[in-house]
KOLFI-129560 format. One line per 2 residues: their letters; for each residue x, y, z of C-alpha. Coordinates in Angstrom, 2 decimals. Layout:
BEGIN
a	X,Y,Z; ...
//
This chain:
BEGIN
ml	-0.04,0.11,-0.02; 1.03,3.79,-0.34
gn	1.43,5.48,2.80; 0.64,9.12,4.06
pe	1.83,11.54,6.50; -0.98,10.57,8.92
mv	0.14,7.14,8.93; 3.73,8.20,10.13
dy	2.27,9.92,13.13; -0.09,7.31,14.08
ig	2.77,4.44,13.87; 5.06,6.88,15.71
kk	2.52,7.09,18.68; 1.67,3.50,18.62
ik	5.11,2.80,19.19; 5.98,5.54,21.81
al	3.14,3.87,23.77; 4.51,0.62,24.26
sg	6.52,-0.18,27.14; 10.44,-0.19,26.95
ee	10.73,-4.01,27.22; 8.15,-4.28,24.37
qk	10.16,-1.73,22.22; 13.09,-3.72,22.62
kl	11.65,-6.65,20.83; 11.09,-4.13,17.76
ps	13.57,-4.03,14.97; 16.18,-1.20,15.36
mi	15.30,-0.03,11.83; 11.61,0.32,10.86
il	10.81,1.28,7.14; 7.28,2.42,6.55
ps	5.57,2.62,3.33; 6.25,5.53,1.00
fw	4.01,8.52,0.51; 3.66,11.13,-2.05
er	3.75,14.79,-0.80; 4.83,17.99,-2.42
kr	6.11,16.09,-5.56; 8.27,13.67,-3.73
nt	7.89,9.97,-3.24; 9.27,9.50,0.61
vt	9.95,6.59,2.87; 10.30,7.27,6.41
im	12.60,5.28,8.53; 11.98,5.02,12.39
nq	13.79,3.37,15.01; 12.36,0.84,17.82
hg	11.44,3.95,19.94; 9.05,5.41,17.24
ev	11.41,8.43,16.60; 12.16,9.35,12.92
ic	15.46,8.78,12.02; 15.35,10.27,8.54
kq	13.46,10.09,5.22; 14.61,8.93,2.01
ck	13.11,10.59,-1.22; 13.04,8.68,-4.66
qn	15.39,10.16,-7.42; 14.31,8.45,-10.52
pf	11.25,8.93,-12.16; 8.94,6.06,-13.88
ri	8.77,6.58,-17.66; 4.88,5.72,-18.55
ey	3.75,5.27,-22.27; 0.28,5.99,-23.27
kd	-1.28,5.52,-26.51; 1.49,7.33,-28.77
sa	2.96,9.18,-25.95; 5.49,8.91,-23.24
fl	5.45,10.52,-19.69; 7.80,10.85,-16.95
eg	6.79,10.76,-13.27; 6.58,14.23,-12.13
ii	8.85,14.00,-9.02; 11.35,16.48,-7.76
ps	14.54,14.52,-6.45; 16.21,15.53,-3.45
lg	19.70,14.71,-4.42; 20.39,13.01,-1.31
in	20.92,9.28,-0.15; 21.03,8.30,3.62
if	23.69,5.50,4.36; 23.38,3.67,7.67
hc	26.23,1.64,9.19; 25.27,-1.12,11.39
eg	27.74,-3.19,13.06; 27.80,-6.72,11.93
ig	25.94,-6.13,8.83; 27.78,-3.14,7.13
ri	26.55,-0.10,4.97; 22.71,-0.08,4.28
ai	20.81,1.99,1.66; 17.05,2.37,0.74
li	16.48,2.67,-3.01; 12.60,3.29,-3.85
ck	11.28,1.58,-6.67; 12.91,2.95,-9.77
df	16.10,4.08,-7.97; 16.91,0.33,-7.81
lt	16.03,-0.49,-11.49; 18.11,2.51,-12.80
tk	21.13,0.27,-13.21; 23.78,3.15,-13.34
ym	22.39,5.15,-10.45; 22.21,1.71,-8.32
eq	25.74,0.65,-9.42; 27.14,4.18,-8.56
lm	25.75,3.92,-5.05; 26.65,0.36,-4.32
rc	30.29,0.66,-5.41; 30.83,4.17,-4.08
fk	29.75,3.47,-0.75; 30.54,-0.34,-0.79
lt	26.92,-1.26,0.29; 26.40,-4.49,1.85
li	22.62,-4.29,1.80; 20.14,-2.52,-0.34
iv	16.43,-2.54,1.02; 13.97,-1.70,-1.89
ps	10.45,-0.85,-1.10; 8.46,-0.70,-4.27
fs	5.14,0.23,-5.75; 5.11,-1.88,-8.97
tg	2.17,-2.83,-11.18; 4.38,-5.86,-12.31
sy	5.71,-3.88,-15.48; 9.26,-4.41,-14.23
df	10.97,-7.74,-13.17; 13.09,-6.56,-10.18
rq	14.94,-9.94,-9.95; 16.84,-8.82,-13.19
sf	18.62,-6.35,-11.09; 19.38,-8.64,-7.94
dl	22.49,-10.73,-9.63; 24.36,-7.65,-10.31
ca	24.09,-6.88,-6.43; 24.77,-10.37,-5.46
hd	28.17,-10.45,-7.46; 29.21,-6.99,-6.09
dc	29.03,-8.53,-2.35; 25.59,-6.76,-1.71
nv	22.40,-8.25,-0.41; 18.99,-7.27,-1.52
vw	15.77,-7.17,0.14; 12.69,-6.27,-1.99
in	9.06,-5.95,-1.36; 6.24,-4.96,-3.62
tc	3.59,-3.15,-1.89; 1.00,-2.70,-4.90
as	-1.37,-5.54,-5.96; -2.27,-3.41,-9.08
mv	-1.27,-6.18,-11.92; -0.91,-4.99,-15.62
kg	-2.31,-7.40,-17.99; 0.37,-9.70,-19.61
ke	2.60,-9.21,-16.59; 1.29,-11.77,-14.60
an	4.49,-13.74,-14.35; 6.24,-10.77,-12.49
fe	3.76,-11.27,-9.70; 4.96,-14.77,-9.18
ni	7.00,-13.22,-6.18; 5.76,-10.20,-4.22
gy	9.06,-10.22,-2.31; 12.61,-11.41,-2.82
vr	15.78,-11.69,-0.81; 18.77,-12.07,-2.59
kr	22.06,-13.17,-0.69; 25.40,-11.86,-1.82
is	28.12,-14.00,-3.38; 30.87,-12.96,-0.85
rn	34.36,-12.71,-1.99; 35.15,-13.25,1.64
hh	32.93,-15.80,2.67; 36.08,-17.98,3.80
me	37.70,-15.42,5.83; 37.38,-14.76,9.71
ke	36.99,-11.63,11.42; 40.48,-11.32,12.59
el	41.57,-11.75,8.76; 39.04,-9.19,7.51
sg	40.73,-6.56,9.94; 44.24,-7.52,9.02
ta	47.07,-5.15,7.72; 46.61,-5.89,3.97
ad	45.70,-2.66,2.09; 42.35,-2.70,0.12
av	42.99,0.20,-2.29; 45.88,2.39,-3.68
vi	46.23,6.10,-3.86; 48.35,7.17,-6.77
vm	50.51,10.53,-6.33; 52.11,11.08,-9.59
hd	54.57,13.87,-10.84; 55.84,14.56,-14.24
et	59.42,13.64,-15.52; 60.43,17.23,-14.55
ge	58.92,16.97,-11.11; 57.35,20.24,-11.40
ki	53.75,19.41,-12.15; 51.38,17.03,-10.09
ll	48.53,14.90,-11.41; 45.09,15.73,-10.21
nr	41.75,14.24,-10.68; 38.48,16.54,-10.92
ef	35.95,14.16,-9.94; 32.04,14.41,-9.30
rm	31.13,12.90,-6.16; 27.35,11.95,-5.74
sv	27.79,11.75,-1.95; 28.38,15.54,-1.85
ne	26.82,16.30,-5.23; 29.63,18.51,-6.45
wv	33.36,18.37,-8.00; 36.08,17.45,-5.99
fn	39.94,17.26,-6.50; 41.56,13.96,-5.70
fp	44.70,11.65,-6.55; 43.76,8.89,-8.78
ag	42.81,5.79,-6.62; 41.13,2.39,-6.81
li	40.73,-1.07,-5.15; 43.39,-3.58,-5.39
de	41.98,-6.62,-7.23; 42.44,-10.22,-6.12
ge	45.77,-11.47,-7.15; 47.18,-8.19,-7.90
tl	50.30,-6.43,-6.43; 50.43,-3.02,-5.18
ee	52.44,-1.82,-8.18; 50.06,-3.66,-10.81
aa	46.92,-2.06,-9.17; 48.45,1.45,-9.39
ar	49.49,1.09,-12.90; 45.94,-0.37,-13.95
el	44.16,2.40,-12.16; 46.36,5.31,-13.52
ve	45.74,3.89,-17.09; 41.85,3.38,-16.46
et	41.22,6.94,-14.77; 43.80,9.17,-16.77
gl	45.35,7.28,-19.72; 48.94,7.79,-18.35
ql	51.65,5.28,-17.94; 53.18,4.68,-14.65
ve	57.18,4.62,-15.06; 58.48,4.72,-11.62
is	57.16,4.28,-7.85; 59.79,5.97,-5.64
eq	58.08,5.64,-2.40; 55.47,3.64,-0.86
wk	53.63,4.72,2.73; 52.63,2.47,5.37
es	48.85,1.44,5.40; 46.25,3.89,6.74
ys	42.46,4.04,6.89; 40.77,6.00,4.11
av	37.62,7.01,6.00; 38.08,5.95,9.52
gf	34.73,7.46,10.70; 32.84,4.82,8.80
sn	34.95,2.39,7.16; 37.80,-0.05,7.92
ek	39.16,0.28,4.36; 42.89,0.64,4.25
vk	44.92,2.17,1.62; 48.38,2.35,0.78
vv	49.86,5.62,-0.88; 52.41,5.37,-3.89
lg	54.37,8.21,-5.05; 56.19,8.04,-8.44
ka	56.30,9.50,-12.12; 53.88,8.97,-15.04
vg	54.16,9.74,-18.76; 51.93,9.77,-21.75
ti	49.01,11.80,-22.98; 45.90,12.28,-20.56
qd	42.91,10.42,-21.91; 39.37,10.15,-20.80
sh	38.42,7.63,-18.11; 37.30,4.19,-18.81
se	34.84,3.87,-16.44; 31.05,4.69,-17.33
le	30.25,4.97,-13.58; 32.54,7.70,-12.83
ei	32.92,11.53,-14.03; 36.79,12.23,-13.90
ea	38.94,14.89,-15.58; 42.65,14.43,-14.99
aw	45.21,17.19,-15.57; 48.69,18.11,-14.70
ys	49.03,21.36,-12.33; 52.04,23.48,-11.62
ke	52.43,24.57,-7.96; 51.13,28.07,-8.78
ev	48.02,26.35,-10.31; 47.64,24.29,-7.40
kk	47.84,27.40,-4.93; 45.01,28.88,-6.77
il	42.68,25.82,-6.69; 43.28,25.07,-3.20
et	41.74,28.67,-2.35; 38.82,28.00,-4.60
em	37.95,24.67,-4.98; 37.00,21.56,-2.87
fa	39.53,18.60,-2.17; 39.59,15.52,-0.77
ar	41.31,15.70,2.82; 44.25,13.46,2.01
tq	44.84,15.34,-1.34; 44.64,18.66,0.12
ay	47.10,17.96,2.98; 49.57,16.68,0.28
cm	49.26,19.59,-2.23; 49.60,22.12,0.65
mw	52.85,20.52,1.75; 54.13,20.39,-1.89
ck	53.40,23.91,-2.57; 55.55,24.98,0.51
q	58.64,23.08,-0.62
//
């Protein structure tokens, strides 16, 4: 069913009226049916005490065909995504209906935030088969829980109502590893700090980051694939993001945490030299503009542009040399 604002207040009051012991039996996260308000399709997330944690808006509109015309759902996206970090589960996101079916959008969120669980409340007439998107998540080490809350069926799409709910378990890359191994010292990713052959310029990526909805300066970086050495991963990522060739690694830093506030991911920073002609990124899921910058150019953009913290710190120190 579709919800409404009054339903949110009603359920909140009902939960708050329970005793403390009764509230303990409730889930720590309660996701209510979505409702339409002010051109936004919104899901409300409560805790076990009936308090609203946050609201998640749908970002991608449905396309509806009628006779010889096609129409887009008239929603106004909020351009915001809530990520929940739960101990023992990992990172959770709620993608409403079409947000989950929009493959590039879903992939960007899943891989950018390294989601381990996606919850999909949907209001579908059966025109879309949600199971087509499940395997992609499973192979990216992400679980999916989907529930269809609408019983309105489109003629000819009866097969899509064989299941009205679905749970897809991830195909874990780490299923054989113990907790101690997962928290070991091996780096998960590499950060690549490159200078040109003269040493007078530094390579920076200008990247669009959906999490902050703006362009940010950063060093090339990426995950170390299974079986890769640090050097191989650095060379591959450099080519994929910039088209440049890695010719020298002069220094490697000890492992460090990339975002210790919400992730246990560890990275190693490598310093070196790269040559070649800058080319467009190979990735269809990332917007990256790579370029060489002199110290004077870096000083200017440090004053006017947003940076990733690690990149900002290195560039500040480099400019003072």
